[in-house]
N, CA, C and O atoms as a Tinker XYZ file with bonds, in Angstrom:
   200  protein
     1  N    -16.775000    2.830000   10.418000    73     2
     2  CA   -17.394000    4.127000   10.440000    64     1     3
     3  C    -18.366000    4.256000    9.276000    63     2     4     5
     4  O    -18.136000    3.720000    8.192000    81     3
     5  N    -19.409000    4.945000    9.509000    73     3     6
     6  CA   -20.368000    5.236000    8.454000    64     5     7
     7  C    -20.295000    6.709000    8.107000    63     6     8     9
     8  O    -20.225000    7.558000    8.996000    81     7
     9  N    -20.312000    7.016000    6.827000    73     7    10
    10  CA   -20.251000    8.388000    6.367000    64     9    11
    11  C    -21.443000    8.659000    5.461000    63    10    12    13
    12  O    -21.801000    7.816000    4.638000    81    11
    13  N    -22.047000    9.803000    5.601000    73    11    14
    14  CA   -23.156000   10.161000    4.722000    64    13    15
    15  C    -22.598000   10.622000    3.387000    63    14    16    17
    16  O    -21.492000   11.159000    3.325000    81    15
    17  N    -23.344000   10.418000    2.339000    73    15    18
    18  CA   -22.916000   10.767000    0.994000    64    17    19
    19  C    -23.437000   12.147000    0.624000    63    18    20    21
    20  O    -24.632000   12.424000    0.729000    81    19
    21  N    -22.530000   12.999000    0.192000    73    19    22
    22  CA   -22.892000   14.336000   -0.278000    64    21    23
    23  C    -22.919000   14.287000   -1.799000    63    22    24    25
    24  O    -21.863000   14.270000   -2.432000    81    23
    25  N    -24.087000   14.266000   -2.387000    73    23    26
    26  CA   -24.223000   14.129000   -3.832000    64    25    27
    27  C    -23.848000   15.389000   -4.597000    63    26    28    29
    28  O    -23.807000   15.371000   -5.827000    81    27
    29  N    -23.575000   16.474000   -3.897000    73    27    30
    30  CA   -23.240000   17.722000   -4.580000    64    29    31
    31  C    -21.761000   17.803000   -4.948000    63    30    32    33
    32  O    -21.351000   18.735000   -5.639000    81    31
    33  N    -20.951000   16.839000   -4.496000    73    31    34
    34  CA   -19.526000   16.838000   -4.813000    64    33    35
    35  C    -19.118000   15.462000   -5.338000    63    34    36    37
    36  O    -19.805000   14.472000   -5.090000    81    35
    37  N    -18.011000   15.404000   -6.055000    73    35    38
    38  CA   -17.537000   14.124000   -6.588000    64    37    39
    39  C    -16.895000   13.263000   -5.517000    63    38    40    41
    40  O    -16.929000   12.035000   -5.608000    81    39
    41  N    -16.319000   13.878000   -4.517000    73    39    42
    42  CA   -15.657000   13.137000   -3.447000    64    41    43
    43  C    -16.716000   12.607000   -2.494000    63    42    44    45
    44  O    -17.225000   13.354000   -1.659000    81    43
    45  N    -17.054000   11.331000   -2.605000    73    43    46
    46  CA   -18.131000   10.764000   -1.797000    64    45    47
    47  C    -17.642000   10.147000   -0.497000    63    46    48    49
    48  O    -18.444000    9.846000    0.387000    81    47
    49  N    -16.343000    9.957000   -0.375000    73    47    50
    50  CA   -15.777000    9.362000    0.842000    64    49    51
    51  C    -14.790000   10.334000    1.452000    63    50    52    53
    52  O    -14.339000   11.254000    0.770000    81    51
    53  N    -14.444000   10.159000    2.708000    73    51    54
    54  CA   -13.417000   11.020000    3.299000    64    53    55
    55  C    -12.105000   10.865000    2.537000    63    54    56    57
    56  O    -11.807000    9.773000    2.054000    81    55
    57  N    -11.325000   11.915000    2.420000    73    55    58
    58  CA   -10.071000   11.816000    1.671000    64    57    59
    59  C     -9.066000   10.909000    2.363000    63    58    60    61
    60  O     -9.050000   10.795000    3.589000    81    59
    61  N     -8.239000   10.274000    1.569000    73    59    62
    62  CA    -7.161000    9.435000    2.088000    64    61    63
    63  C     -6.003000   10.336000    2.523000    63    62    64    65
    64  O     -5.300000   10.042000    3.490000    81    63
    65  N     -5.822000   11.427000    1.798000    73    63    66
    66  CA    -4.762000   12.389000    2.101000    64    65    67
    67  C     -5.198000   13.746000    1.590000    63    66    68    69
    68  O     -6.173000   13.849000    0.845000    81    67
    69  N     -4.483000   14.786000    1.985000    73    67    70
    70  CA    -4.747000   16.129000    1.474000    64    69    71
    71  C     -3.830000   16.405000    0.297000    63    70    72    73
    72  O     -2.709000   15.897000    0.240000    81    71
    73  N     -4.302000   17.200000   -0.632000    73    71    74
    74  CA    -3.482000   17.569000   -1.786000    64    73    75
    75  C     -2.506000   18.670000   -1.387000    63    74    76    77
    76  O     -2.705000   19.367000   -0.392000    81    75
    77  N     -1.446000   18.814000   -2.184000    73    75    78
    78  CA    -0.471000   19.863000   -1.924000    64    77    79
    79  C     -1.107000   21.224000   -2.190000    63    78    80    81
    80  O     -1.939000   21.343000   -3.089000    81    79
    81  N     -0.736000   22.246000   -1.435000    73    79    82
    82  CA    -1.294000   23.579000   -1.674000    64    81    83
    83  C     -0.821000   24.130000   -3.019000    63    82    84    85
    84  O      0.216000   23.716000   -3.538000    81    83
    85  N     -1.578000   25.053000   -3.569000    73    83    86
    86  CA    -1.266000   25.598000   -4.897000    64    85    87
    87  C      0.077000   26.320000   -4.943000    63    86    88    89
    88  O      0.668000   26.436000   -6.017000    81    87
    89  N      0.570000   26.802000   -3.819000    73    87    90
    90  CA     1.876000   27.482000   -3.821000    64    89    91
    91  C      3.012000   26.507000   -4.139000    63    90    92    93
    92  O      4.069000   26.928000   -4.608000    81    91
    93  N      2.810000   25.223000   -3.892000    73    91    94
    94  CA     3.833000   24.233000   -4.253000    64    93    95
    95  C      4.018000   24.190000   -5.762000    63    94    96    97
    96  O      5.139000   24.041000   -6.248000    81    95
    97  N      2.937000   24.317000   -6.497000    73    95    98
    98  CA     3.014000   24.308000   -7.951000    64    97    99
    99  C      3.752000   25.540000   -8.470000    63    98   100   101
   100  O      4.378000   25.489000   -9.528000    81    99
   101  N      3.680000   26.631000   -7.738000    73    99   102
   102  CA     4.315000   27.884000   -8.157000    64   101   103
   103  C      5.783000   27.941000   -7.748000    63   102   104   105
   104  O      6.647000   28.210000   -8.582000    81   103
   105  N      6.071000   27.690000   -6.476000    73   103   106
   106  CA     7.414000   27.902000   -5.937000    64   105   107
   107  C      8.295000   26.654000   -5.903000    63   106   108   109
   108  O      9.498000   26.751000   -5.658000    81   107
   109  N      7.710000   25.497000   -6.144000    73   107   110
   110  CA     8.467000   24.253000   -6.063000    64   109   111
   111  C      8.168000   23.399000   -7.304000    63   110   112   113
   112  O      7.889000   22.204000   -7.199000    81   111
   113  N      8.233000   24.032000   -8.466000    73   111   114
   114  CA     7.821000   23.397000   -9.725000    64   113   115
   115  C      8.538000   22.087000  -10.006000    63   114   116   117
   116  O      7.904000   21.107000  -10.398000    81   115
   117  N      9.842000   22.056000   -9.812000    73   115   118
   118  CA    10.610000   20.861000  -10.162000    64   117   119
   119  C     10.181000   19.647000   -9.346000    63   118   120   121
   120  O      9.946000   18.575000   -9.904000    81   119
   121  N     10.079000   19.806000   -8.050000    73   119   122
   122  CA     9.690000   18.681000   -7.198000    64   121   123
   123  C      8.210000   18.356000   -7.332000    63   122   124   125
   124  O      7.826000   17.187000   -7.299000    81   123
   125  N      7.376000   19.379000   -7.484000    73   123   126
   126  CA     5.947000   19.115000   -7.636000    64   125   127
   127  C      5.656000   18.350000   -8.924000    63   126   128   129
   128  O      4.790000   17.475000   -8.938000    81   127
   129  N      6.358000   18.663000   -9.991000    73   127   130
   130  CA     6.108000   17.972000  -11.258000    64   129   131
   131  C      6.391000   16.474000  -11.142000    63   130   132   133
   132  O      5.809000   15.678000  -11.879000    81   131
   133  N      7.272000   16.083000  -10.230000    73   131   134
   134  CA     7.586000   14.671000  -10.033000    64   133   135
   135  C      6.448000   13.917000   -9.339000    63   134   136   137
   136  O      6.339000   12.700000   -9.489000    81   135
   137  N      5.607000   14.615000   -8.589000    73   135   138
   138  CA     4.528000   13.961000   -7.853000    64   137   139
   139  C      3.133000   14.409000   -8.275000    63   138   140   141
   140  O      2.141000   13.961000   -7.700000    81   139
   141  N      3.047000   15.275000   -9.259000    73   139   142
   142  CA     1.755000   15.863000   -9.630000    64   141   143
   143  C      0.724000   14.824000  -10.074000    63   142   144   145
   144  O     -0.470000   15.012000   -9.844000    81   143
   145  N      1.158000   13.752000  -10.696000    73   143   146
   146  CA     0.209000   12.721000  -11.143000    64   145   147
   147  C     -0.483000   12.029000   -9.972000    63   146   148   149
   148  O     -1.593000   11.519000  -10.121000    81   147
   149  N      0.158000   12.008000   -8.826000    73   147   150
   150  CA    -0.405000   11.341000   -7.651000    64   149   151
   151  C     -0.984000   12.326000   -6.642000    63   150   152   153
   152  O     -1.350000   11.937000   -5.533000    81   151
   153  N     -1.067000   13.592000   -7.020000    73   151   154
   154  CA    -1.569000   14.618000   -6.102000    64   153   155
   155  C     -3.094000   14.699000   -6.196000    63   154   156   157
   156  O     -3.645000   15.605000   -6.822000    81   155
   157  N     -3.756000   13.742000   -5.565000    73   155   158
   158  CA    -5.220000   13.746000   -5.523000    64   157   159
   159  C     -5.676000   13.181000   -4.181000    63   158   160   161
   160  O     -4.858000   12.694000   -3.401000    81   159
   161  N     -6.949000   13.244000   -3.917000    73   159   162
   162  CA    -7.475000   12.842000   -2.615000    64   161   163
   163  C     -7.549000   11.333000   -2.407000    63   162   164   165
   164  O     -7.799000   10.877000   -1.292000    81   163
   165  N     -7.337000   10.558000   -3.457000    73   163   166
   166  CA    -7.497000    9.107000   -3.331000    64   165   167
   167  C     -6.187000    8.329000   -3.358000    63   166   168   169
   168  O     -6.199000    7.113000   -3.162000    81   167
   169  N     -5.060000    8.995000   -3.596000    73   167   170
   170  CA    -3.775000    8.298000   -3.590000    64   169   171
   171  C     -3.399000    7.947000   -2.154000    63   170   172   173
   172  O     -3.323000    8.823000   -1.292000    81   171
   173  N     -3.169000    6.687000   -1.909000    73   171   174
   174  CA    -2.840000    6.259000   -0.549000    64   173   175
   175  C     -1.426000    6.677000   -0.176000    63   174   176   177
   176  O     -0.537000    6.751000   -1.024000    81   175
   177  N     -1.238000    6.948000    1.102000    73   175   178
   178  CA     0.074000    7.268000    1.636000    64   177   179
   179  C      0.901000    6.001000    1.765000    63   178   180   181
   180  O      0.357000    4.898000    1.737000    81   179
   181  N      2.190000    6.148000    1.905000    73   179   182
   182  CA     3.070000    4.973000    1.889000    64   181   183
   183  C      2.745000    3.959000    2.985000    63   182   184   185
   184  O      2.989000    2.768000    2.795000    81   183
   185  N      2.215000    4.383000    4.101000    73   183   186
   186  CA     1.914000    3.429000    5.165000    64   185   187
   187  C      0.555000    2.745000    4.950000    63   186   188   189
   188  O      0.239000    1.781000    5.647000    81   187
   189  N     -0.249000    3.231000    3.997000    73   187   190
   190  CA    -1.525000    2.601000    3.698000    64   189   191
   191  C     -1.451000    1.615000    2.537000    63   190   192   193
   192  O     -2.413000    0.890000    2.281000    81   191
   193  N     -0.336000    1.579000    1.840000    73   191   194
   194  CA    -0.185000    0.692000    0.682000    64   193   195
   195  C      0.216000   -0.686000    1.180000    63   194   196   197
   196  O      1.142000   -0.820000    1.980000    81   195
   197  N     -0.478000   -1.702000    0.707000    73   195   198
   198  CA    -0.160000   -3.070000    1.140000    64   197   199
   199  C      0.369000   -3.867000   -0.005000    63   198   200
   200  O      0.694000   -5.043000    0.158000    81   199
């Protein structure tokens, strides 16, 4: 697939995954803190890791 580059944003490729919604940080602090370092658009999901 070919994707056009949008120079107005830092994310130049389609996301690998979606980030957790902000309510997770508020209502699920304990569990979110365990995964917060990997909560970004480029962290691969477990089935994409080789």
